[in-house]
MIDREN-396751 format. One line per 3 residues: number of its first residue (from 0); their letters; for each residue z, y, x of C-alpha. Coordinates in Angstrom, 2 decimals. Example, Ala and Ser with C-alpha at 12.3 -4.5 7.8 and 13.67 -1.06 7.14 Angstrom:
BEGIN
0> AS> 7.80 -4.50 12.30; 7.14 -1.06 13.67
***
This chain:
BEGIN
0> MAD> -8.58 27.02 20.88; -12.14 28.36 20.94; -13.90 28.77 17.62
3> GTI> -16.50 26.12 18.51; -13.94 23.43 19.31; -13.31 21.14 16.36
6> LKK> -10.69 18.43 16.24; -11.74 15.42 14.17; -9.14 15.00 11.44
9> RHL> -8.98 12.72 8.45; -9.74 14.57 5.23; -9.28 11.56 2.92
12> SRA> -5.87 10.10 2.15; -5.42 6.34 2.01; -5.86 4.59 -1.34
15> KHP> -2.26 4.38 -2.52; -3.00 1.91 -5.33; -5.96 -0.30 -4.24
18> QMD> -5.22 -2.83 -7.01; -4.71 -0.19 -9.70; -6.80 -2.08 -12.30
21> LFI> -4.11 -4.78 -12.32; -1.43 -2.29 -13.35; -3.05 0.30 -15.57
24> ADV> -2.67 -0.42 -19.27; -4.28 2.84 -20.39; -7.84 2.96 -21.77
27> FDA> -8.90 4.74 -18.56; -9.56 1.64 -16.51; -11.90 0.56 -13.75
30> SAS> -14.82 0.41 -16.21; -14.68 4.15 -16.95; -16.57 6.60 -14.74
33> VKD> -14.76 9.68 -13.49; -16.19 12.79 -15.18; -15.86 16.52 -14.45
36> DQA> -16.77 19.61 -16.47; -19.87 21.38 -15.11; -18.74 24.93 -15.90
39> SME> -15.48 24.61 -13.92; -17.35 22.86 -11.07; -19.48 25.96 -10.68
42> HPF> -16.82 28.64 -11.13; -13.43 29.00 -9.35; -11.00 28.77 -12.26
45> FAL> -8.40 26.94 -10.18; -6.34 28.21 -7.25; -6.75 26.57 -3.85
48> KPG> -3.06 26.86 -2.99; 0.17 26.71 -5.02; 2.16 29.83 -5.81
51> DHR> -0.91 32.04 -6.23; 0.15 34.74 -8.71; -2.87 36.99 -8.26
54> TVE> -5.17 37.99 -11.09; -8.61 37.19 -9.72; -12.02 38.31 -10.85
57> YRY> -15.43 36.96 -9.97; -18.89 38.20 -10.87; -22.16 36.31 -10.45
60> GDK> -25.05 38.28 -11.96; -24.29 38.61 -15.67; -21.35 36.17 -15.51
63> HIS> -17.78 37.47 -15.33; -14.56 35.51 -14.83; -11.01 36.86 -14.85
66> VEC> -8.13 34.43 -14.30; -4.50 35.34 -14.97; -1.36 33.27 -14.55
69> GSK> 2.21 32.85 -15.78; 5.55 32.43 -14.03; 4.52 29.23 -12.22
72> GRA> 1.36 30.78 -10.78; -2.28 29.90 -11.36; -3.19 26.30 -12.08
75> TIH> -4.36 24.65 -8.84; -7.34 22.43 -8.18; -4.92 19.48 -7.92
78> DKD> -3.65 20.38 -11.41; -7.24 20.01 -12.53; -6.84 16.24 -12.12
81> IWI> -5.25 16.32 -15.61; -8.45 17.88 -16.94; -10.61 15.30 -15.16
84> YCI> -8.45 12.46 -16.43; -8.72 13.69 -20.03; -12.47 14.39 -19.79
87> SHL> -13.06 10.89 -18.39; -10.93 9.39 -21.16; -12.87 11.23 -23.89
90> MHS> -16.32 10.56 -22.41; -15.48 6.85 -22.18; -14.51 6.86 -25.87
93> LNE> -17.63 8.85 -26.77; -19.87 6.39 -24.91; -18.20 3.52 -26.74
96> GNP> -19.03 5.18 -30.08; -15.41 6.02 -30.91; -14.28 9.33 -32.48
99> ISR> -12.62 11.87 -30.17; -10.38 14.88 -30.66; -8.86 17.69 -28.60
102> RVD> -5.54 15.86 -28.58; -5.26 13.33 -25.75; -2.33 10.94 -25.24
105> FVA> -1.74 9.18 -21.95; 0.98 7.46 -19.94; 2.38 9.46 -17.03
108> YDF> 2.51 6.45 -14.71; -1.14 5.56 -15.41; -2.19 9.12 -14.58
111> LVT> -0.33 9.08 -11.25; -1.87 5.75 -10.24; -5.41 6.68 -11.28
114> TNR> -5.32 10.01 -9.43; -3.97 8.39 -6.25; -0.52 9.97 -6.37
117> AIS> 2.66 8.39 -5.07; 5.18 7.16 -7.64; 8.34 9.20 -7.11
120> GAT> 10.62 11.70 -8.79; 8.82 14.48 -6.95; 5.40 13.53 -8.32
123> YKG> 6.72 13.27 -11.89; 8.23 16.76 -11.50; 4.94 17.95 -10.01
126> LAD> 3.13 16.63 -13.07; 5.44 18.58 -15.38; 4.88 21.76 -13.31
129> ALQ> 1.11 21.21 -13.42; 1.17 20.98 -17.22; 3.11 24.25 -17.38
132> RLT> 0.66 26.03 -15.08; -2.31 24.76 -17.09; -0.84 26.02 -20.38
135> QTS> 0.05 29.40 -18.85; -3.16 30.09 -16.93; -5.61 32.14 -19.01
138> VVT> -9.28 32.82 -18.44; -11.42 35.68 -19.71; -15.05 34.67 -19.40
141> NIE> -18.52 35.06 -20.83; -19.71 31.66 -19.58; -21.94 29.69 -21.94
144> TGG> -20.68 26.21 -22.89; -22.11 23.89 -25.52; -24.92 26.35 -26.20
147> KKS> -22.42 29.02 -27.29; -21.69 32.26 -25.47; -18.02 33.14 -25.35
150> REI> -16.07 36.14 -24.16; -12.48 35.62 -25.08; -9.06 34.90 -23.64
153> VHL> -8.46 31.15 -23.45; -5.98 28.86 -21.74; -6.78 25.84 -19.61
156> LDS> -4.61 23.77 -21.98; -3.68 24.85 -25.50; -0.47 22.81 -25.43
159> AYI> 1.35 19.99 -23.63; 4.12 17.71 -24.91; 6.18 15.47 -22.60
162> ERD> 8.07 12.51 -24.01; 11.06 11.18 -22.06; 13.21 8.07 -22.41
165> DRE> 17.00 7.86 -22.73; 17.37 8.39 -18.99; 15.23 11.55 -19.09
168> RMT> 12.36 9.81 -17.32; 8.87 11.01 -18.22; 6.98 8.34 -20.19
171> SIT> 4.04 9.64 -22.22; 2.20 12.96 -22.39; 0.17 14.59 -25.15
174> VTL> -2.12 17.51 -24.32; -4.41 19.61 -26.49; -7.62 20.68 -24.80
177> PDW> -9.14 24.13 -25.52; -12.11 24.33 -27.90; -14.48 25.58 -25.20
180> LMN> -13.79 22.54 -23.02; -14.32 20.24 -26.01; -17.71 21.92 -26.57
183> SII> -18.71 20.89 -23.05; -17.59 17.30 -23.63; -19.33 16.97 -27.01
186> MRE> -22.54 18.43 -25.53; -22.11 16.06 -22.54; -22.10 18.95 -20.07
189> VLT> -20.23 16.80 -17.58; -21.09 15.03 -14.34; -19.96 11.71 -12.89
192> ISR> -17.99 12.24 -9.69; -16.82 9.81 -7.04; -13.55 8.00 -7.66
195> DYF> -12.72 8.94 -4.05; -12.44 12.56 -5.23; -8.76 11.83 -5.89
198> RIR> -8.34 10.86 -2.23; -9.53 14.23 -0.91; -6.49 15.84 0.73
201> KPL> -7.30 19.53 1.01; -7.88 21.82 -1.98; -10.80 23.55 -0.22
204> DRR> -12.51 20.20 0.44; -12.18 19.31 -3.25; -13.73 22.65 -4.20
207> IYE> -16.61 22.12 -1.77; -17.21 18.62 -3.17; -17.38 20.03 -6.72
210> LVR> -19.99 22.59 -5.70; -22.09 20.09 -3.76; -21.99 17.56 -6.62
213> KHC> -22.98 20.28 -9.09; -25.84 21.76 -7.04; -27.14 18.68 -5.23
216> GKQ> -27.14 16.51 -8.35; -29.78 13.82 -7.86; -31.60 15.84 -5.21
219> LEW> -31.44 14.66 -1.62; -29.99 17.90 -0.23; -28.55 21.36 -0.88
222> RIG> -28.57 24.33 1.52; -26.40 27.43 1.23; -25.38 30.30 3.49
225> LDK> -21.79 30.08 4.71; -20.89 33.50 3.28; -22.19 32.55 -0.18
228> LHL> -20.38 29.19 -0.05; -17.22 31.08 0.90; -17.58 33.27 -2.18
231> KTG> -18.32 30.35 -4.52; -15.25 28.40 -3.44; -12.92 31.31 -4.24
234> STA> -11.21 30.83 -0.85; -8.88 33.62 0.33; -9.29 32.57 3.99
237> SLK> -11.23 34.78 6.39; -14.87 33.84 6.99; -13.92 32.69 10.51
240> EFR> -11.19 30.36 9.17; -13.51 29.14 6.43; -16.22 28.33 8.99
243> RAV> -13.73 26.32 11.02; -12.67 24.38 7.89; -16.29 23.52 7.04
246> KSL> -16.95 22.35 10.60; -13.83 20.17 10.49; -14.94 18.59 7.21
249> AAS> -18.42 17.96 8.66; -16.95 16.35 11.80; -14.70 14.06 9.75
252> DDL> -17.64 12.72 7.72; -15.15 12.20 4.89; -16.83 14.07 2.02
255> PQY> -17.53 11.45 -0.69; -21.26 10.80 -1.39; -22.50 13.52 0.98
258> RIV> -22.78 14.42 4.66; -22.72 17.90 6.16; -24.76 19.63 8.87
261> YNA> -23.72 23.13 9.97; -26.50 25.33 11.41; -24.79 27.83 13.73
264> ELD> -28.00 29.80 14.34; -28.53 30.51 10.61; -24.81 30.30 9.72
267> QVL> -25.93 27.92 7.00; -24.59 24.63 5.65; -26.75 21.67 4.67
270> FYQ> -25.34 18.93 2.43; -27.33 15.74 1.98; -26.78 12.45 0.17
273> RST> -25.40 9.50 2.10; -28.21 7.32 0.75; -30.84 6.02 3.15
276> KGA> -33.46 8.30 1.58; -31.29 11.35 2.17; -30.59 10.38 5.78
279> LKQ> -34.21 9.51 6.54; -35.35 12.89 5.24; -32.99 14.64 7.66
282> LRQ> -34.14 12.37 10.51; -37.81 13.12 9.79; -37.11 16.85 9.78
285> GRI> -35.19 16.62 13.03; -31.86 17.87 11.67; -29.80 14.81 12.65
288> LAT> -29.96 11.87 15.04; -29.66 8.26 13.89; -26.75 7.85 16.31
291> SLP> -24.85 10.58 14.47; -24.55 8.38 11.37; -21.53 6.07 11.56
294> GGL> -22.68 2.49 11.27; -26.36 3.47 11.50; -28.72 3.40 8.53
297> RVL> -27.22 0.73 6.31; -28.15 0.36 2.68; -25.92 -0.06 -0.36
300> IGY> -27.76 -2.27 -2.85; -26.42 -2.51 -6.39; -26.77 -5.44 -8.76
303> ARV> -26.05 -5.28 -12.51; -26.28 -7.97 -15.17; -25.64 -8.28 -18.90
306> STD> -25.24 -11.65 -20.57; -25.52 -10.81 -24.29; -27.96 -8.85 -26.44
309> DQN> -25.31 -6.33 -27.55; -24.46 -5.24 -24.00; -26.27 -2.54 -22.04
312> LDL> -26.54 -1.73 -18.36; -25.60 1.97 -18.53; -21.94 1.49 -17.68
315> QRD> -22.71 -0.64 -14.65; -25.53 1.68 -13.53; -23.23 4.74 -13.67
318> ALE> -20.59 3.02 -11.57; -23.12 1.75 -9.00; -24.82 5.15 -8.72
321> SAG> -21.44 6.83 -8.28; -20.68 4.34 -5.48; -23.81 5.57 -3.65
324> CEK> -26.17 2.62 -4.18; -29.66 3.36 -2.90; -31.38 0.73 -5.06
327> IYT> -30.12 -1.08 -8.15; -31.51 -4.43 -9.28; -30.80 -5.68 -12.80
330> DTI> -30.95 -8.80 -14.91; -30.75 -9.06 -18.68; -30.09 -12.13 -20.83
333> SGR> -32.58 -14.88 -19.99; -33.61 -18.17 -21.50; -32.30 -20.22 -18.60
336> ATE> -29.08 -19.81 -16.63; -31.03 -20.06 -13.36; -33.47 -17.24 -14.19
339> RAG> -32.24 -14.18 -12.33; -35.23 -12.37 -10.90; -33.20 -9.21 -10.25
342> LDA> -30.64 -11.01 -8.09; -33.37 -12.87 -6.22; -35.10 -9.55 -5.49
345> ALD> -31.82 -8.00 -4.29; -31.12 -10.96 -1.98; -34.66 -10.73 -0.63
348> FLR> -34.30 -7.00 0.07; -30.88 -7.17 1.80; -30.73 -7.26 5.58
351> AGD> -27.87 -7.89 8.02; -25.40 -5.00 7.86; -26.36 -3.96 4.30
354> TLV> -23.88 -4.16 1.43; -24.36 -5.82 -1.95; -22.37 -3.90 -4.59
357> VWK> -21.52 -5.17 -8.07; -19.48 -3.59 -10.85; -17.44 -6.74 -11.42
360> LDR> -17.29 -10.10 -9.67; -18.38 -12.06 -12.77; -21.65 -10.07 -12.79
363> LGR> -22.67 -11.83 -9.57; -22.15 -15.48 -10.52; -22.33 -17.35 -13.83
366> SVK> -20.05 -20.10 -12.51; -17.49 -20.56 -9.75; -19.84 -22.86 -7.85
369> QLV> -22.69 -20.35 -8.04; -20.36 -17.56 -6.94; -19.06 -19.59 -4.00
372> DLV> -22.63 -20.43 -2.87; -23.75 -16.80 -3.10; -20.75 -15.47 -1.18
375> QDL> -21.28 -18.10 1.52; -24.94 -17.09 1.77; -24.01 -13.41 2.17
378> EDR> -21.55 -14.21 4.94; -24.10 -16.40 6.74; -26.58 -13.50 6.68
381> EIQ> -23.96 -10.93 7.82; -24.27 -8.97 4.57; -21.23 -7.07 3.32
384> FKS> -20.04 -7.35 -0.26; -18.20 -4.96 -2.58; -16.94 -5.39 -6.15
387> LSD> -15.93 -2.04 -7.65; -13.65 -3.18 -10.46; -11.98 -5.95 -8.46
390> SID> -11.26 -3.74 -5.41; -13.02 -6.26 -3.14; -14.65 -4.78 -0.04
393> TQT> -15.47 -7.01 2.93; -15.21 -4.03 5.26; -11.44 -4.12 4.66
396> PAG> -8.97 -6.81 5.83; -8.27 -7.85 2.21; -12.00 -8.12 1.49
399> RFF> -12.63 -10.23 4.59; -9.76 -12.49 3.53; -11.51 -12.94 0.16
402> FHV> -14.70 -13.99 1.94; -12.82 -16.50 4.07; -11.13 -17.99 1.00
405> MAS> -14.50 -18.34 -0.74; -16.00 -19.89 2.42; -13.12 -22.38 2.56
408> LAQ> -13.70 -23.31 -1.08; -17.38 -23.83 -0.31; -16.57 -26.05 2.66
411> MER> -14.04 -28.04 0.64; -16.55 -28.52 -2.18; -19.22 -29.70 0.28
414> ELI> -16.83 -32.21 1.82; -15.77 -33.54 -1.59; -19.40 -33.86 -2.67
417> AER> -20.25 -35.64 0.61; -17.39 -38.10 0.13; -18.44 -38.83 -3.45
420> TKA> -22.08 -39.17 -2.43; -21.31 -41.59 0.42; -19.14 -43.70 -1.85
423> GLA> -21.86 -43.73 -4.52; -24.61 -44.64 -2.03; -22.51 -47.42 -0.55
426> AAR> -21.85 -48.85 -4.01; -25.55 -48.61 -4.91; -26.68 -50.36 -1.69
429> ARG> -24.14 -53.10 -2.30; -25.96 -53.72 -5.59; -29.35 -53.79 -3.86
432> RHP> -30.47 -50.32 -5.06; -31.78 -47.51 -2.87; -30.90 -44.28 -4.72
435> GRK> -32.02 -40.76 -3.99; -34.84 -38.42 -4.84; -37.62 -36.94 -2.82
438> RVM> -36.67 -33.94 -0.74; -37.99 -30.66 -2.19; -38.24 -29.11 1.26
441> TDQ> -40.47 -31.68 2.95; -41.06 -31.73 6.71; -44.49 -30.18 6.17
444> KLK> -43.06 -27.39 4.00; -40.33 -26.78 6.58; -42.92 -26.53 9.32
447> TAK> -45.01 -24.11 7.25; -41.94 -22.03 6.41; -41.03 -21.68 10.09
450> KLV> -44.52 -20.45 10.90; -44.57 -17.93 8.03; -41.14 -16.56 8.99
453> ADG> -42.23 -16.24 12.62; -45.41 -14.39 11.58; -43.28 -11.86 9.68
456> ELS> -46.07 -10.90 7.27; -44.47 -12.26 4.09; -41.05 -11.65 2.56
459> MRE> -38.70 -14.57 1.99; -39.48 -14.37 -1.75; -43.23 -14.60 -1.06
462> IAD> -42.71 -17.54 1.31; -40.60 -19.38 -1.26; -43.24 -18.81 -3.97
465> SLG> -46.05 -20.04 -1.73; -44.13 -23.24 -0.95; -43.16 -23.82 -4.57
468> VSL> -39.40 -23.76 -3.89; -36.66 -21.41 -5.04; -35.41 -18.57 -2.85
471> ATL> -31.97 -20.20 -2.75; -33.53 -23.45 -1.45; -35.36 -21.58 1.30
474> YRW> -32.20 -19.77 2.39; -30.22 -23.03 2.27; -32.65 -24.72 4.63
477> RSR> -32.69 -21.62 6.80; -28.91 -21.84 7.24; -29.25 -25.54 8.20
480> DFS> -32.09 -25.00 10.66; -31.38 -21.97 12.86; -34.95 -21.82 14.09
483> L> -36.13 -20.91 10.56
***
């Protein structure tokens, strides 16, 4: 096969436990962001393939790293999932105001589910081997962490203890993190990474994601020469093989949060954020075509809400940003249950094909009826919906089923209300009364609304305000009258 021919392969594994929040009893649940240590994201501590017994050395300017291993070989980047799990656990506790220590206890099963591993005897054995490699792999470094310069021999884990039941099955694990890693955690020298990181199949792809997340940060893009990227990853592949791997990853479009453009003329790689801003910048500069983006330019819009004074929005914001939301609208506690300016603004901004993302389903609606009405409105407007903690995504069969169930509930509720209303009106007329109230959306207002929508100069929010009706009322009449 010629070097320029790239087969499109899948670089992300399927989600093995899509409903993991229903099973995990550990404190690391769907509300906790996944965190990674910045120093190890920058430097290649971990091997990219198992069985690597080499002592490796890297130098970047005044920084020096030497990594040595024990009988099981160097700890691999998949072994690093234990690190990430523990860091996420501790950062969640730290953010909650709880004390933390180097000793971390967790349940083996919870770890396997969270990191998207299969549940089998082989994966439990693999976990035990990973713990051994982490305790045996030593690093000599002068990297600065927590504001302190260190040049000493350290291990990736100081110790690991595995508890087994009467049938020798692994149950719980206790690990002791090294002091230098704890310094990074205490100083918050960590970054939030995508939960889909655990779905990345290939070790090299994981390493590339770490580097891109570290260097791109909140910027729209990051450029790097292929030879320098090759060096930073710590890959032992030839430059030709490495180039082919990068092209394959770019063609798959599977790298979480980012897209890749390879410039053959400069032998340079460009990484840019999947957000609309990132894509539009590349379009303006002529690096990509709109047709090269799967699904076109669609926007992920986040919505967050707190309902009490002692809650804050940080947790929801972190999760929504990690999910790739371009804009995030928020609501705090209000005097009236119907006052939700943030949600109204989000609904006004959304267009057909966009996705409304929430941290949890109960953040969207204050009541079942309100939730049913909102979901029905989204479906009518061809807007996708995603709830991060509830694993609801209307771009999946299960998510579409959820929408259909909610739509059925809405239809059933409308029919029940209609039956009760007819019976009530009939009873009232029999008594000589003519019940009912004046229609908020009068014929004149409806006529004006049609004209303003046709003109296209005002947003739906502005039209609703000018007519003196709520945004929900305007959308409800729009769904009834297709010419609006």
